[in-house]
N, C-alpha and C positions, 0 to 999 in steps of 0.2 A: 504494499500500500504506499509505503514511503517513497518507493521508486516511481510510482504513478504520480504522486504529488510533485516530486522533483521534475518529472517529465512535463507535467502540466505547467509548472512554473517556468521552465525553460521555453516551452512552446508559447506561453503567454508573453514572456519577455521578447521572444522573437517576433511575435505578431505586433506587440507594442512598438518595437524598434522599426519594423517595416512600415507601420502606419505613420510613425513620426517622420521617417525619411520621405514617405509619400507626401505627407502634409508639407514638409519643408520644400520639396520640389514644386508643389503647387504655389507656395508663397513666392518662391524665386521666379516662377513663370509669371505670376500676377505682377510682381514688381517690375520684371523686364517689360511686360506689356505696357504698363504705365509709362515707363521711360521711353519706350519705342513710340507710343502715341504722342508724347511730349516732343520727341525728336521730329516727328512729321509736322506737327503744328508749328513748332519754332522754326523749322527750316523752310517752310513754304508760306503758309497763310499770314504769318506775322511779319513777313518782310514786305516793306512798302515798295511802290513802283520805282523809287529812286535807287534802292539797293538792288532790286532785280535787274535794273538797267545798267548800273555802273559797277557792280561788284566784280565784274570780269574786266573792267577797264582801269579801276583805281584800287590801289592797295589799301587806302583808307576805307573805302566803301566795303571792301572784302573783310577788313578787320572788324568793322562795325557789325556786319552780318554775322561773323563768327562769334563776336562778343555777345550779341543778343542771344544766339543759340546756346553758347556755353553757360552764360549766367542764368538763362531761363531754365536749362536743365539742372543747374545747381540749386535753384529755388525748389524744383521738384524733388531733388535728392534730400533736402532738409527734413521734410516730414517723414520721409522713409528711413531716417536715421542712417543715411549712407553718405552724407556730405563730408568731404575732405578737400583741403586746398589743392592737393596734388591732382585731384580729379578735375578741378576747375582749370588748372594749367594744362592738363592732358587734353581736355575737351577743346580748349581755346587754340592751343598750338596745333593739335591734331586736325581740327576742322579747318584751320587756316591752310595747313600744308596740303590737305586733301583737295580743298576747293581751289587753291592756287594751281595745283597740278591739273585740275579739270578746266578752270577758266583760262589759263594760259596755253591750253592745248598741248601740254608737255607730253601727253600720252601719244600724240601723233608720231613722236620719234620712235615708238615701239610698234608702229603700224596697228594701233588700236582704234577702232571706229568710235564715233560719238555715242552710239547706242550702248556699246560695251563699256565705255568709260563711265556712263551714267550708273550702270550696275556695279562697277568697281567702286565708284564714289559712294553709293548707298551701302554697299557691303562694308566698307571701311567705317562708315558712320555707325552702323549696327554693331560692329566690333567695339567701337568707342563706348556705345551705350552698354554693351555687355561688360566691359571692363569696370564700369561704375558699380557693378554688383559686388565687386571685391571689397 
């Protein structure tokens, strides 16, 4: 009987551990989804016509675009208890480098077409968002 009790305790512990890991995965995915939606909102609709028009012509406009995106995501990170200054810097510098690569058409040197460059750009931004989960 004692062995059965021990077995049930182990089984119960294993089930509890599995459910906890499952719940943790759900929380991580919900947090990622929140950050991803914020990324989409901040990268497109919140940019005015001036930034849309000049971010590929002016380093200043590109920096302002990246700063709005990075600081906007940082505001979203705060209530999720994920804020850290290194993330703000990573988001700002990373977004600037990625968009500079795209806006200045540096990808043309590697024979990458415009459509593919957009996917690379968005994939790298998703990687940035995922790094915020650390």
